[in-house]
Structures are given as C-alpha cells and as structure tokens.
C-alpha positions in Angstrom: -12.3 -10.6 -9.3 -9.3 -12.3 -11.1 -7.7 -15.8 -10.1 -3.9 -15.3 -11.1 -1.7 -18.0 -12.6 1.8 -16.9 -11.6 5.3 -18.1 -12.7 7.9 -17.6 -10.1 11.1 -19.6 -9.3 10.3 -22.4 -12.2 6.8 -23.2 -10.6 3.6 -22.2 -11.3 1.0 -21.0 -8.7 -2.7 -20.5 -8.8 -3.9 -17.6 -6.5 -7.5 -17.4 -5.7 -8.5 -14.5 -3.6 -11.3 -16.5 -2.0 -8.9 -19.0 -0.8 -6.0 -18.6 1.9 -3.5 -20.7 0.1 -2.0 -21.0 -3.3 -2.0 -24.2 -5.3 1.6 -25.3 -6.8 2.2 -26.6 -10.3 5.2 -27.9 -12.3 3.2 -26.9 -15.7 1.7 -23.8 -16.8 -0.9 -25.4 -18.7 -2.1 -27.6 -15.7 -2.3 -24.8 -13.6 -4.2 -22.5 -16.1 -6.8 -25.4 -16.6 -7.2 -25.5 -12.8 -7.7 -21.8 -12.6 -10.0 -21.8 -15.6 -12.3 -24.6 -13.9 -12.3 -22.5 -10.6 -13.3 -19.6 -12.3 -16.2 -21.4 -14.1 -17.4 -23.1 -11.0 -17.3 -19.9 -9.0 -19.1 -17.8 -11.7 -21.6 -20.6 -11.8 -22.1 -20.6 -8.0 -22.2 -16.7 -7.4 -23.0 -15.2 -10.9 -20.2 -12.7 -10.2 -17.7 -11.7 -13.0 -14.5 -13.5 -12.5 -11.3 -13.9 -14.6 -8.1 -15.7 -15.1 -5.0 -13.5 -15.3 -1.3 -15.1 -16.2 1.5 -13.2 -14.5 5.1 -13.8 -15.7 7.6 -11.7 -14.0 6.3 -7.9 -14.6 4.1 -8.9 -17.3 0.4 -10.1 -17.4 -2.4 -11.0 -19.7 -6.1 -11.3 -18.6 -7.1 -14.5 -20.5 -10.7 -15.2 -19.9 -13.6 -13.7 -18.1 -17.0 -15.2 -17.3 -19.8 -12.9 -16.4 
C-alpha cells in the first residue's frame, strides 16, 4: 500500500487509502513529513508494508517504504 503526496493546483495533498478524505498542505515538505509519519504509524500498528509516493503531474517517485 502507498500513501500518496500529490501536487495539483499549487497545493499539496496527502491521500491515504485507509482514510476517506485528503489532507491539504501549502508546502510539499510539510505534506511529505505528514505522510511519512502516517506510514510509520500504520506500519508499527499493522506490520504491513507501506510506502510514500510523491506525484507531480505525470511523474512519481516511491520515496520510502516501511516493512
């Protein structure tokens, strides 16, 4: 599973498949830190493999993976 940090319309959003709504941020670094913390917490709670992906337009990078 991946938590996605996505840039669109001059905003950054964190999309977590386990939650129903996205979290919006003005700065990419803050959005990434939020997503990274979510991934660490979810991995610690469930033991499942989880990563953070950053998407800008049509490009993406899988930045970190826990588990």
